[in-house]
A tleap script that builds the chain and sets N, CA, C and O, in Angstrom:
source leaprc.protein.ff14SB
mol = sequence {
  NMET PHE LEU GLY GLU ASN LEU LEU ALA TRP
  LEU VAL LEU ALA LEU GLY GLY ALA LEU PHE
  VAL GLY ASN LEU LEU ALA VAL VAL LYS PRO
  PRO GLU THR ALA ARG THR GLU THR ASP LEU
  PRO LYS ALA PRO VAL ALA ARG SER ILE ALA
  MET ALA LEU VAL GLY LEU VAL ALA ALA VAL
  TRP ALA ILE ALA SER LEU LEU CGLN
}
set mol.1.N position { -15.866 -8.110 9.916 }
set mol.1.CA position { -14.435 -8.081 10.142 }
set mol.1.C position { -14.127 -7.145 11.311 }
set mol.1.O position { -14.919 -6.258 11.632 }
set mol.2.N position { -12.979 -7.347 11.940 }
set mol.2.CA position { -12.652 -6.650 13.187 }
set mol.2.C position { -12.636 -5.123 13.032 }
set mol.2.O position { -13.380 -4.440 13.736 }
set mol.3.N position { -11.834 -4.582 12.157 }
set mol.3.CA position { -11.724 -3.125 12.012 }
set mol.3.C position { -12.261 -2.619 10.682 }
set mol.3.O position { -11.850 -1.553 10.223 }
set mol.4.N position { -13.130 -3.326 10.078 }
set mol.4.CA position { -13.714 -2.894 8.817 }
set mol.4.C position { -13.286 -3.789 7.678 }
set mol.4.O position { -12.252 -4.455 7.722 }
set mol.5.N position { -14.113 -3.778 6.668 }
set mol.5.CA position { -13.856 -4.667 5.540 }
set mol.5.C position { -12.714 -4.180 4.653 }
set mol.5.O position { -12.081 -4.979 3.963 }
set mol.6.N position { -12.453 -2.903 4.668 }
set mol.6.CA position { -11.421 -2.326 3.798 }
set mol.6.C position { -10.193 -1.888 4.586 }
set mol.6.O position { -9.537 -0.911 4.225 }
set mol.7.N position { -9.885 -2.594 5.640 }
set mol.7.CA position { -8.777 -2.192 6.503 }
set mol.7.C position { -7.451 -2.152 5.746 }
set mol.7.O position { -6.679 -1.206 5.905 }
set mol.8.N position { -7.184 -3.151 4.938 }
set mol.8.CA position { -5.908 -3.197 4.216 }
set mol.8.C position { -5.783 -2.030 3.239 }
set mol.8.O position { -4.713 -1.433 3.120 }
set mol.9.N position { -6.857 -1.707 2.550 }
set mol.9.CA position { -6.814 -0.579 1.611 }
set mol.9.C position { -6.582 0.735 2.354 }
set mol.9.O position { -5.833 1.585 1.871 }
set mol.10.N position { -7.206 0.920 3.515 }
set mol.10.CA position { -6.994 2.134 4.299 }
set mol.10.C position { -5.558 2.222 4.802 }
set mol.10.O position { -4.968 3.302 4.808 }
set mol.11.N position { -4.996 1.101 5.222 }
set mol.11.CA position { -3.612 1.102 5.693 }
set mol.11.C position { -2.636 1.414 4.565 }
set mol.11.O position { -1.671 2.152 4.760 }
set mol.12.N position { -2.886 0.853 3.390 }
set mol.12.CA position { -2.021 1.134 2.236 }
set mol.12.C position { -2.147 2.597 1.837 }
set mol.12.O position { -1.156 3.226 1.466 }
set mol.13.N position { -3.350 3.141 1.910 }
set mol.13.CA position { -3.538 4.563 1.606 }
set mol.13.C position { -2.760 5.436 2.585 }
set mol.13.O position { -2.101 6.391 2.173 }
set mol.14.N position { -2.829 5.119 3.866 }
set mol.14.CA position { -2.124 5.908 4.872 }
set mol.14.C position { -0.611 5.811 4.694 }
set mol.14.O position { 0.083 6.827 4.725 }
set mol.15.N position { -0.105 4.609 4.509 }
set mol.15.CA position { 1.345 4.440 4.360 }
set mol.15.C position { 1.852 5.023 3.039 }
set mol.15.O position { 2.911 5.650 3.000 }
set mol.16.N position { 1.103 4.816 1.971 }
set mol.16.CA position { 1.497 5.378 0.678 }
set mol.16.C position { 1.489 6.893 0.695 }
set mol.16.O position { 2.395 7.529 0.158 }
set mol.17.N position { 0.468 7.473 1.309 }
set mol.17.CA position { 0.402 8.930 1.404 }
set mol.17.C position { 1.531 9.496 2.245 }
set mol.17.O position { 2.123 10.518 1.899 }
set mol.18.N position { 1.829 8.825 3.355 }
set mol.18.CA position { 2.925 9.282 4.205 }
set mol.18.C position { 4.276 9.152 3.490 }
set mol.18.O position { 5.140 10.020 3.614 }
set mol.19.N position { 4.442 8.076 2.756 }
set mol.19.CA position { 5.680 7.877 2.006 }
set mol.19.C position { 5.837 8.952 0.942 }
set mol.19.O position { 6.928 9.487 0.749 }
set mol.20.N position { 4.752 9.266 0.255 }
set mol.20.CA position { 4.794 10.288 -0.791 }
set mol.20.C position { 5.103 11.669 -0.209 }
set mol.20.O position { 6.027 12.348 -0.658 }
set mol.21.N position { 4.326 12.074 0.790 }
set mol.21.CA position { 4.479 13.418 1.348 }
set mol.21.C position { 5.828 13.570 2.062 }
set mol.21.O position { 6.493 14.596 1.918 }
set mol.22.N position { 6.223 12.570 2.817 }
set mol.22.CA position { 7.482 12.666 3.555 }
set mol.22.C position { 8.693 12.802 2.651 }
set mol.22.O position { 9.569 13.631 2.896 }
set mol.23.N position { 8.742 11.993 1.611 }
set mol.23.CA position { 9.897 12.066 0.708 }
set mol.23.C position { 9.863 13.325 -0.143 }
set mol.23.O position { 10.911 13.894 -0.448 }
set mol.24.N position { 8.686 13.760 -0.526 }
set mol.24.CA position { 8.590 14.987 -1.307 }
set mol.24.C position { 9.021 16.192 -0.471 }
set mol.24.O position { 9.718 17.075 -0.970 }
set mol.25.N position { 8.613 16.232 0.783 }
set mol.25.CA position { 9.022 17.338 1.651 }
set mol.25.C position { 10.512 17.290 1.978 }
set mol.25.O position { 11.132 18.332 2.190 }
set mol.26.N position { 11.084 16.101 2.020 }
set mol.26.CA position { 12.524 15.995 2.269 }
set mol.26.C position { 13.327 16.616 1.135 }
set mol.26.O position { 14.420 17.135 1.361 }
set mol.27.N position { 12.794 16.568 -0.078 }
set mol.27.CA position { 13.483 17.174 -1.225 }
set mol.27.C position { 13.194 18.669 -1.288 }
set mol.27.O position { 14.101 19.472 -1.513 }
set mol.28.N position { 11.927 19.045 -1.089 }
set mol.28.CA position { 11.532 20.442 -1.230 }
set mol.28.C position { 12.064 21.302 -0.088 }
set mol.28.O position { 12.574 22.398 -0.320 }
set mol.29.N position { 11.947 20.813 1.135 }
set mol.29.CA position { 12.356 21.608 2.296 }
set mol.29.C position { 13.239 20.766 3.213 }
set mol.29.O position { 12.753 20.189 4.185 }
set mol.30.N position { 14.529 20.695 2.907 }
set mol.30.CA position { 15.432 19.914 3.771 }
set mol.30.C position { 15.579 20.587 5.132 }
set mol.30.O position { 15.314 21.782 5.263 }
set mol.31.N position { 16.002 19.827 6.152 }
set mol.31.CA position { 16.191 20.445 7.473 }
set mol.31.C position { 17.270 21.520 7.417 }
set mol.31.O position { 18.217 21.435 6.636 }
set mol.32.N position { 17.105 22.527 8.259 }
set mol.32.CA position { 18.048 23.653 8.244 }
set mol.32.C position { 19.429 23.248 8.725 }
set mol.32.O position { 20.437 23.676 8.162 }
set mol.33.N position { 19.480 22.421 9.769 }
set mol.33.CA position { 20.775 21.970 10.285 }
set mol.33.C position { 20.718 20.466 10.514 }
set mol.33.O position { 19.656 19.898 10.768 }
set mol.34.N position { 21.876 19.842 10.419 }
set mol.34.CA position { 21.960 18.406 10.684 }
set mol.34.C position { 21.944 18.178 12.190 }
set mol.34.O position { 22.526 18.957 12.946 }
set mol.35.N position { 21.275 17.106 12.629 }
set mol.35.CA position { 21.204 16.811 14.062 }
set mol.35.C position { 22.530 16.281 14.587 }
set mol.35.O position { 22.974 16.649 15.674 }
set mol.36.N position { 23.155 15.413 13.800 }
set mol.36.CA position { 24.461 14.880 14.187 }
set mol.36.C position { 25.408 15.047 13.008 }
set mol.36.O position { 24.994 15.404 11.905 }
set mol.37.N position { 26.678 14.783 13.258 }
set mol.37.CA position { 27.655 14.938 12.174 }
set mol.37.C position { 27.528 13.863 11.101 }
set mol.37.O position { 28.077 14.018 10.011 }
set mol.38.N position { 26.809 12.771 11.391 }
set mol.38.CA position { 26.646 11.711 10.391 }
set mol.38.C position { 25.424 11.933 9.498 }
set mol.38.O position { 25.261 11.229 8.502 }
set mol.39.N position { 24.563 12.897 9.834 }
set mol.39.CA position { 23.390 13.189 9.006 }
set mol.39.C position { 23.815 13.861 7.708 }
set mol.39.O position { 24.791 14.610 7.665 }
set mol.40.N position { 23.060 13.576 6.652 }
set mol.40.CA position { 23.318 14.228 5.374 }
set mol.40.C position { 22.762 15.646 5.406 }
set mol.40.O position { 21.750 15.894 6.062 }
set mol.41.N position { 23.413 16.589 4.702 }
set mol.41.CA position { 22.887 17.961 4.683 }
set mol.41.C position { 21.550 18.074 3.955 }
set mol.41.O position { 20.724 18.918 4.303 }
set mol.42.N position { 21.334 17.225 2.944 }
set mol.42.CA position { 20.043 17.185 2.268 }
set mol.42.C position { 19.784 15.759 1.802 }
set mol.42.O position { 20.707 14.950 1.698 }
set mol.43.N position { 18.537 15.465 1.527 }
set mol.43.CA position { 18.148 14.112 1.119 }
set mol.43.C position { 18.660 13.810 -0.281 }
set mol.43.O position { 18.728 14.708 -1.120 }
set mol.44.N position { 19.024 12.548 -0.548 }
set mol.44.CA position { 19.392 12.171 -1.912 }
set mol.44.C position { 18.175 12.325 -2.827 }
set mol.44.O position { 17.140 11.699 -2.598 }
set mol.45.N position { 18.300 13.149 -3.848 }
set mol.45.CA position { 17.150 13.535 -4.661 }
set mol.45.C position { 16.581 12.353 -5.440 }
set mol.45.O position { 15.369 12.141 -5.426 }
set mol.46.N position { 17.417 11.589 -6.109 }
set mol.46.CA position { 16.911 10.498 -6.947 }
set mol.46.C position { 16.184 9.448 -6.113 }
set mol.46.O position { 15.106 8.991 -6.493 }
set mol.47.N position { 16.760 9.070 -4.992 }
set mol.47.CA position { 16.131 8.068 -4.142 }
set mol.47.C position { 14.835 8.595 -3.540 }
set mol.47.O position { 13.851 7.861 -3.448 }
set mol.48.N position { 14.825 9.850 -3.132 }
set mol.48.CA position { 13.623 10.431 -2.540 }
set mol.48.C position { 12.492 10.537 -3.555 }
set mol.48.O position { 11.336 10.268 -3.227 }
set mol.49.N position { 12.815 10.926 -4.777 }
set mol.49.CA position { 11.791 11.010 -5.821 }
set mol.49.C position { 11.266 9.616 -6.150 }
set mol.49.O position { 10.062 9.436 -6.328 }
set mol.50.N position { 12.153 8.632 -6.231 }
set mol.50.CA position { 11.719 7.263 -6.525 }
set mol.50.C position { 10.794 6.729 -5.434 }
set mol.50.O position { 9.773 6.109 -5.730 }
set mol.51.N position { 11.152 6.970 -4.175 }
set mol.51.CA position { 10.308 6.503 -3.083 }
set mol.51.C position { 8.991 7.272 -3.021 }
set mol.51.O position { 7.964 6.703 -2.650 }
set mol.52.N position { 9.006 8.551 -3.377 }
set mol.52.CA position { 7.768 9.328 -3.432 }
set mol.52.C position { 6.842 8.775 -4.508 }
set mol.52.O position { 5.627 8.726 -4.320 }
set mol.53.N position { 7.411 8.360 -5.630 }
set mol.53.CA position { 6.590 7.767 -6.696 }
set mol.53.C position { 6.003 6.426 -6.264 }
set mol.53.O position { 4.863 6.111 -6.606 }
set mol.54.N position { 6.765 5.639 -5.521 }
set mol.54.CA position { 6.236 4.376 -4.987 }
set mol.54.C position { 5.064 4.659 -4.049 }
set mol.54.O position { 4.042 3.975 -4.107 }
set mol.55.N position { 5.208 5.655 -3.193 }
set mol.55.CA position { 4.131 6.030 -2.292 }
set mol.55.C position { 2.911 6.541 -3.024 }
set mol.55.O position { 1.782 6.247 -2.631 }
set mol.56.N position { 3.123 7.307 -4.092 }
set mol.56.CA position { 2.010 7.819 -4.890 }
set mol.56.C position { 1.254 6.683 -5.564 }
set mol.56.O position { 0.023 6.675 -5.574 }
set mol.57.N position { 1.977 5.731 -6.122 }
set mol.57.CA position { 1.328 4.577 -6.770 }
set mol.57.C position { 0.516 3.786 -5.743 }
set mol.57.O position { -0.607 3.370 -6.029 }
set mol.58.N position { 1.073 3.578 -4.562 }
set mol.58.CA position { 0.359 2.834 -3.523 }
set mol.58.C position { -0.900 3.583 -3.093 }
set mol.58.O position { -1.949 2.967 -2.904 }
set mol.59.N position { -0.809 4.889 -2.937 }
set mol.59.CA position { -1.967 5.677 -2.508 }
set mol.59.C position { -3.052 5.693 -3.582 }
set mol.59.O position { -4.235 5.565 -3.268 }
set mol.60.N position { -2.665 5.848 -4.831 }
set mol.60.CA position { -3.651 5.852 -5.916 }
set mol.60.C position { -4.305 4.486 -6.042 }
set mol.60.O position { -5.512 4.395 -6.266 }
set mol.61.N position { -3.536 3.444 -5.904 }
set mol.61.CA position { -4.075 2.088 -5.968 }
set mol.61.C position { -5.073 1.850 -4.832 }
set mol.61.O position { -6.127 1.249 -5.040 }
set mol.62.N position { -4.735 2.321 -3.642 }
set mol.62.CA position { -5.636 2.158 -2.495 }
set mol.62.C position { -6.927 2.947 -2.698 }
set mol.62.O position { -8.006 2.462 -2.360 }
set mol.63.N position { -6.826 4.159 -3.245 }
set mol.63.CA position { -8.033 4.947 -3.521 }
set mol.63.C position { -8.895 4.229 -4.540 }
set mol.63.O position { -10.115 4.162 -4.384 }
set mol.64.N position { -8.277 3.690 -5.585 }
set mol.64.CA position { -9.033 2.951 -6.597 }
set mol.64.C position { -9.712 1.731 -5.986 }
set mol.64.O position { -10.843 1.405 -6.346 }
set mol.65.N position { -9.039 1.066 -5.079 }
set mol.65.CA position { -9.626 -0.107 -4.414 }
set mol.65.C position { -10.796 0.287 -3.521 }
set mol.65.O position { -11.783 -0.443 -3.432 }
set mol.66.N position { -10.693 1.420 -2.871 }
set mol.66.CA position { -11.764 1.858 -1.999 }
set mol.66.C position { -12.988 2.356 -2.774 }
set mol.66.O position { -14.113 2.275 -2.281 }
set mol.67.N position { -12.769 2.863 -3.973 }
set mol.67.CA position { -13.884 3.395 -4.766 }
set mol.67.C position { -14.635 2.330 -5.545 }
set mol.67.O position { -15.672 2.630 -6.137 }
set mol.68.N position { -14.156 1.122 -5.566 }
set mol.68.CA position { -14.839 0.049 -6.300 }
set mol.68.C position { -16.114 -0.335 -5.635 }
set mol.68.O position { -16.819 -1.222 -6.116 }
savepdb mol mol.pdb
quit
């Protein structure tokens, strides 16, 4: 295969991990100041936690697929 046999699993791991870490950091450490007046002062907690859980499930699934 062009970029490896497990390319899809590696991509899902990367995207899931980024989704998990990014949303978790948005809740834990929000930006100090808003860039524009339309930006929210902090991330919506429920949505960020839900998306972080989706990313965690995707990353764990990808790790399980790679370890088979």
